[in-house]
PAZAPA-4460 file (N, C-alpha, C; in steps of 0.05 Angstrom, whole numbers, plus 32768, in hexadecimal, padded with zeros to 4 digits):
% residues 149
    n_x    n_y    n_z   ca_x   ca_y   ca_z    c_x    c_y    c_z   seq   type   mol
   802E   7D08   7F36   8046   7D1A   7F39   8053   7D12   7F53     1      X     A
   806E   7D0E   7F52   8079   7D08   7F6C   8080   7D22   7F7B     2      X     A
   8087   7D1C   7F93   808A   7D32   7FA5   80A3   7D44   7F9D     3      X     A
   80B9   7D3A   7F93   80CF   7D48   7F8A   80C9   7D5A   7F72     4      X     A
   80B9   7D4F   7F5E   80B0   7D5E   7F47   809F   7D74   7F51     5      X     A
   808C   7D6F   7F63   807A   7D83   7F6C   808B   7D9D   7F79     6      X     A
   809F   7D92   7F8C   80AF   7DA7   7F98   80BF   7DB9   7F84     7      X     A
   80CA   7DAA   7F6E   80D8   7DB9   7F5A   80C6   7DCF   7F4D     8      X     A
   80AF   7DC5   7F46   809B   7DD8   7F38   8096   7DEE   7F4C     9      X     A
   8091   7DEB   7F66   808B   7E01   7F78   80A2   7E14   7F79    10      X     A
   80BB   7E07   7F7C   80D3   7E19   7F7D   80D6   7E29   7F64    11      X     A
   80D0   7E21   7F4D   80D3   7E2E   7F32   80BB   7E46   7F35    12      X     A
   80A5   7E40   7F3D   8092   7E54   7F3C   8098   7E6D   7F51    13      X     A
   80A0   7E64   7F68   80A8   7E77   7F7C   80C0   7E8A   7F74    14      X     A
   80D3   7E7E   7F65   80ED   7E8C   7F5D   80E6   7E99   7F43    15      X     A
   80CE   7E9B   7F37   80CB   7EA5   7F1E   80CC   7EC6   7F21    16      X     A
   80DC   7ED3   7F13   80DF   7EF0   7F14   80C5   7EFD   7F0B    17      X     A
   80BF   7F17   7F12   80AB   7F24   7F08   80B0   7F2E   7EEC    18      X     A
   809C   7F28   7ED7   80A2   7F32   7EBB   808A   7F43   7EB2    19      X     A
   807B   7F4A   7EC2   8061   7F58   7EBA   8064   7F76   7EB2    20      X     A
   8051   7F88   7EB6   8052   7FA4   7EB1   806A   7FAF   7EC0    21      X     A
   8074   7FC9   7EB6   808E   7FD2   7EBF   808C   7FEE   7ECF    22      X     A
   8075   7FFA   7ED2   8072   8013   7EE1   8068   800B   7EFC    23      X     A
   8072   8017   7F10   806B   800E   7F2A   8066   8028   7F3E    24      X     A
   8052   8027   7F4C   804F   803C   7F64   8053   802D   7F7F    25      X     A
   8064   8038   7F8F   8067   8028   7FA5   805A   8037   7FBE    26      X     A
   8048   8027   7FCA   803B   8032   7FE3   804E   8034   7FFB    27      X     A
   8048   8047   800C   805B   8049   8025   805C   802B   8032    28      X     A
   8075   8027   803C   8079   800C   8048   8086   8013   8064    29      X     A
   8085   7FFE   8074   808F   8000   808F   80AB   8009   8090    30      X     A
   80B2   8017   80A0   80CD   8023   80A5   80DB   8035   808F    31      X     A
   80CA   803D   807C   80D4   804D   8064   80E2   803A   804E    32      X     A
   80DA   8021   804F   80E7   800E   803C   80E0   8014   8021    33      X     A
   80CA   8020   801B   80C0   8027   7FFF   80D5   803A   7FF3    34      X     A
   80E2   804D   8000   80F5   805E   7FF4   810F   8051   7FEB    35      X     A
   8118   803B   7FFC   812E   802C   7FF5   8126   801A   7FDC    36      X     A
   8112   800E   7FDB   8109   7FFB   7FC9   8106   800C   7FAE    37      X     A
   80F9   8025   7FAD   80F9   8035   7F95   8115   803F   7F8A    38      X     A
   8127   8041   7F9A   8144   8046   7F93   8150   802D   7F87    39      X     A
   814B   8016   7F93   815A   7FFD   7F87   814D   7FF6   7F6C    40      X     A
   8132   7FFA   7F6D   8123   7FF2   7F53   812C   8002   7F3B    41      X     A
   812E   801C   7F3E   8136   802E   7F2B   8154   802D   7F26    42      X     A
   8165   802A   7F38   8183   8027   7F32   8188   800F   7F22    43      X     A
   817D   7FF9   7F29   8181   7FDE   7F1B   816E   7FDB   7F01    44      X     A
   815D   7FF0   7EFC   814A   7FF1   7EE4   813B   7FD8   7EE5    45      X     A
   8130   7FCF   7EFC   811D   7FBA   7F00   8101   7FC2   7EF9    46      X     A
   80F7   7FD9   7F03   80E0   7FE3   7EFC   80E1   8002   7EFB    47      X     A
   80D0   800E   7EEC   80CD   802D   7EED   80B8   8035   7F04    48      X     A
   80C7   8043   7F14   80B6   804F   7F2C   80AA   8068   7F26    49      X     A
   8090   806B   7F29   8082   8082   7F21   8078   8090   7F3B    50      X     A
   8077   80AB   7F3B   806D   80BA   7F53   8052   80BD   7F53    51      X     A
   8042   80BA   7F3C   8025   80BB   7F38   8017   809D   7F3A    52      X     A
   8009   8097   7F49   7FFC   807C   7F4B   7FEA   8075   7F32    53      X     A
   7FDE   808E   7F29   7FD0   8089   7F10   7FDC   8081   7EF6    54      X     A
   7FF8   8087   7EF7   800B   807E   7EE0   8017   8063   7EE3    55      X     A
   800F   8056   7EF9   801D   803C   7F00   8009   8026   7EF3    56      X     A
   8019   8013   7EE8   800C   7FFB   7EE1   8009   7FE5   7EF8    57      X     A
   801B   7FE7   7F0B   8019   7FD8   7F24   801F   7FE8   7F3C    58      X     A
   8016   7FDC   7F54   8019   7FEA   7F6C   802B   7FD8   7F7F    59      X     A
   803F   7FE3   7F8A   804E   7FD2   7F9E   8046   7FD8   7FB8    60      X     A
   8041   7FC3   7FCA   8038   7FC6   7FE6   8045   7FB2   7FF9    61      X     A
   8046   7FB5   8011   804D   7FA2   8024   8034   7F98   8034    62      X     A
   801D   7FA2   802C   8006   7F9A   803A   7FEE   7F96   8028    63      X     A
   7FDD   7F83   802B   7FC2   7F81   801B   7FAE   7F82   8031    64      X     A
   7F97   7F83   8028   7F80   7F83   8037   7F73   7FA1   803A    65      X     A
   7F66   7FA4   804F   7F57   7FC0   8054   7F68   7FD9   804C    66      X     A
   7F80   7FD8   8058   7F91   7FF1   8055   7F98   7FF5   8036    67      X     A
   7F9D   7FDF   8029   7FA4   7FE0   800D   7F8C   7FE9   7FFE    68      X     A
   7F76   7FDD   8004   7F5F   7FE5   7FF4   7F55   8001   7FF8    69      X     A
   7F5A   800C   8010   7F53   8028   8016   7F67   803B   8004    70      X     A
   7F81   8034   8004   7F93   8040   7FF5   7F8D   8040   7FD6    71      X     A
   7F84   802A   7FCC   7F7D   8028   7FB1   7F63   8038   7FAC    72      X     A
   7F4E   8038   7FBD   7F37   804A   7FBA   7F40   8067   7FBA    73      X     A
   7F54   8070   7FC9   7F5C   808B   7FC8   7F69   8092   7FAD    74      X     A
   7F79   8080   7FA6   7F87   8085   7F8A   7F73   8088   7F74    75      X     A
   7F5F   8077   7F73   7F47   8076   7F62   7F38   8090   7F66    76      X     A
   7F32   8097   7F7C   7F22   80B0   7F82   7F31   80C8   7F78    77      X     A
   7F49   80C9   7F7A   7F5B   80DF   7F72   7F5B   80DF   7F51    78      X     A
   7F5A   80C8   7F45   7F5B   80C4   7F29   7F3D   80D0   7F1F    79      X     A
   7F27   80C8   7F2C   7F0D   80D0   7F25   7F0D   80F1   7F28    80      X     A
   7F17   80F8   7F3C   7F17   8114   7F43   7F27   8125   7F2D    81      X     A
   7F3D   8119   7F22   7F4A   8127   7F0E   7F3B   8128   7EF2    82      X     A
   7F2D   8110   7EF0   7F1D   810C   7ED6   7F07   811F   7ED6    83      X     A
   7EFA   8126   7EEB   7EE4   8136   7EED   7EEB   8151   7EF6    84      X     A
   7F03   815C   7EF1   7F0C   8178   7EF5   7F08   817F   7F13    85      X     A
   7F13   816F   7F23   7F10   8174   7F40   7EF5   8178   7F4D    86      X     A
   7EE4   816A   7F44   7EC8   8168   7F4F   7ECB   8157   7F68    87      X     A
   7EBA   815E   7F7E   7EBF   814F   7F98   7EB5   8131   7F97    88      X     A
   7EC5   8122   7FA2   7EBE   8105   7FA3   7EC0   80FB   7FC3    89      X     A
   7EAE   80EA   7FCA   7EAE   80E1   7FE4   7EBC   80C4   7FE6    90      X     A
   7ECB   80BC   7FD5   7ED8   80A1   7FD4   7EF5   80A4   7FDE    91      X     A
   7EF9   80B2   7FF5   7F13   80B3   7FFE   7F18   80A3   8018    92      X     A
   7F32   809B   801C   7F39   808A   8030   7F3C   8099   804A    93      X     A
   7F32   808F   8061   7F37   809A   807B   7F55   8093   8084    94      X     A
   7F60   80A2   8098   7F78   809A   80A3   7F77   8080   80AF    95      X     A
   7F88   8070   80A9   7F88   8054   80B3   7FA3   804C   80C4    96      X     A
   7FA3   803F   80D8   7FBA   8038   80E7   7FCB   8026   80D5    97      X     A
   7FE3   802D   80D2   7FFA   801F   80C2   800D   8014   80DA    98      X     A
   8012   7FFA   80D6   8027   7FEE   80E7   8041   7FF6   80DF    99      X     A
   8052   7FFA   80F1   806D   8002   80EA   807D   7FE9   80E6   100      X     A
   8074   7FD2   80ED   8083   7FB8   80E7   807A   7FAA   80CF   101      X     A
   808C   7FA3   80BB   8085   7F97   80A6   8083   7F77   80A9   102      X     A
   8075   7F6C   8099   8071   7F4E   809E   8084   7F3F   808B   103      X     A
   808B   7F4C   8075   809F   7F41   8064   8097   7F3A   8046   104      X     A
   807C   7F3A   8043   8075   7F35   8025   806F   7F4C   8019   105      X     A
   807C   7F4C   7FFD   8078   7F63   7FED   8068   7F59   7FD6   106      X     A
   8054   7F6B   7FCD   8040   7F65   7FB9   8043   7F79   7FA3   107      X     A
   8041   7F6E   7F8A   803D   7F80   7F72   8021   7F7C   7F6A   108      X     A
   800F   7F8F   7F69   7FF2   7F8D   7F64   7FEC   7F9C   7F4C   109      X     A
   7FDD   7F90   7F38   7FD5   7F9D   7F22   7FC3   7FB5   7F2A   110      X     A
   7FC8   7FCF   7F20   7FBC   7FE7   7F29   7F9C   7FE6   7F20   111      X     A
   7F96   7FD7   7F0E   7F79   7FD9   7F02   7F6A   7FC3   7F0D   112      X     A
   7F73   7FAB   7F08   7F64   7F92   7F13   7F6A   7F8B   7F2F   113      X     A
   7F7E   7F96   7F3B   7F86   7F8F   7F59   7F8D   7F73   7F5B   114      X     A
   7F93   7F65   7F49   7F9F   7F4A   7F4B   7FBD   7F4B   7F53   115      X     A
   7FC5   7F39   7F64   7FE0   7F36   7F6C   7FEE   7F2C   7F55   116      X     A
   8001   7F39   7F49   8012   7F2D   7F32   8028   7F1F   7F3B   117      X     A
   8035   7F27   7F54   804E   7F1C   7F5E   804E   7F21   7F79   118      X     A
   805B   7F0F   7F89   805D   7F12   7FA6   807B   7F04   7FAD   119      X     A
   8085   7F0F   7FC1   80A1   7F03   7FCA   80A3   7F0A   7FE8   120      X     A
   80AF   7EF8   7FF5   80B4   7EFD   8013   80D1   7F08   8014   121      X     A
   80D5   7F1A   8026   80EF   7F27   802D   80EF   7F2A   804A   122      X     A
   8101   7F1D   8056   8102   7F21   8074   8105   7F3F   807B   123      X     A
   80F4   7F48   808D   80F4   7F64   8093   810C   7F6D   809F   124      X     A
   8118   7F85   809A   8130   7F8E   80A4   8132   7F8E   80C3   125      X     A
   814A   7F86   80CD   814A   7F86   80EB   8144   7FA1   80F9   126      X     A
   814F   7FB5   80E9   8148   7FD2   80F5   8141   7FE1   80DE   127      X     A
   813E   7FFB   80E6   8138   8010   80CE   814F   8020   80C6   128      X     A
   8167   8015   80C9   8181   8021   80C4   8181   8021   80A6   129      X     A
   8192   8034   809B   8194   8037   807E   819E   801A   8072   130      X     A
   81B3   800F   8081   81C0   7FF7   8077   81AA   7FE0   8075   131      X     A
   819B   7FDC   8089   818A   7FC8   808A   8171   7FC9   8075   132      X     A
   8169   7FE3   8074   8152   7FE9   8060   815E   7FE4   8044   133      X     A
   8175   7FEF   8041   8183   7FEC   8025   8187   7FCE   801C   134      X     A
   818F   7FC0   802F   8192   7FA4   802B   8179   7F93   8022   135      X     A
   8165   7F9B   8033   814A   7F90   802E   813F   7F98   8014   136      X     A
   8142   7FB1   8009   813A   7FBB   7FF1   8148   7FAE   7FD8   137      X     A
   8163   7FAB   7FDD   8173   7FA0   7FC9   8168   7F82   7FC3   138      X     A
   8162   7F74   7FD8   8157   7F58   7FD4   813C   7F58   7FC8   139      X     A
   812D   7F6B   7FCE   8112   7F6C   7FC0   8116   7F71   7FA5   140      X     A
   8126   7F86   7F9D   812B   7F8C   7F80   8139   7F73   7F70   141      X     A
   8148   7F65   7F7E   8156   7F4C   7F72   8140   7F37   7F6F   142      X     A
   812F   7F32   7F81   811A   7F21   7F7F   8106   7F25   7F68   143      X     A
   80FF   7F3D   7F64   80EC   7F48   7F53   80FC   7F44   7F35   144      X     A
   8113   7F4C   7F34   8122   7F4C   7F19   8128   7F2C   7F12   145      X     A
   8129   7F1C   7F26   8132   7EFF   7F21   8150   7EFA   7F22   146      X     A
   815B   7F12   7F29   817C   7F0E   7F27   8185   7EFC   7F3B   147      X     A
   819C   7EEF   7F3A   81A7   7EDB   7F4C   81C0   7EE6   7F5B   148      X     A
   81C1   7F02   7F57   81DC   7F0E   7F63   81DD   7F07   7F81   149      X     A
***
């Protein structure tokens, strides 16, 4: 395969819109970006945002790793607690330091398997102003939907 064909294939894969499950729970993001993303996703009917993580097919986050795993354990512990009529569980996440600075990659992670189903890079907003956060959120929603607006 020549280099041009390989480049075209890579570009097609990277530009592929997300077409998987449609209910999403958004974890808190740097600068409150999660609130703006939720608004854009629902406004444009890209994904249905749910307030209960147990009702979500996918989880949106701007961080993977230990912090994400602790959040997922907490969600799972809450689900187990609900299933056992509020019996105590020791599988809770401690308070963890959260950076206030985003790195720019957004992930959609399957809530059950924890496989990354989609990811995309969005340059972090220059500031936490409504204008900059809204612009970044609109770009994220556009990338997820595959729209070329």
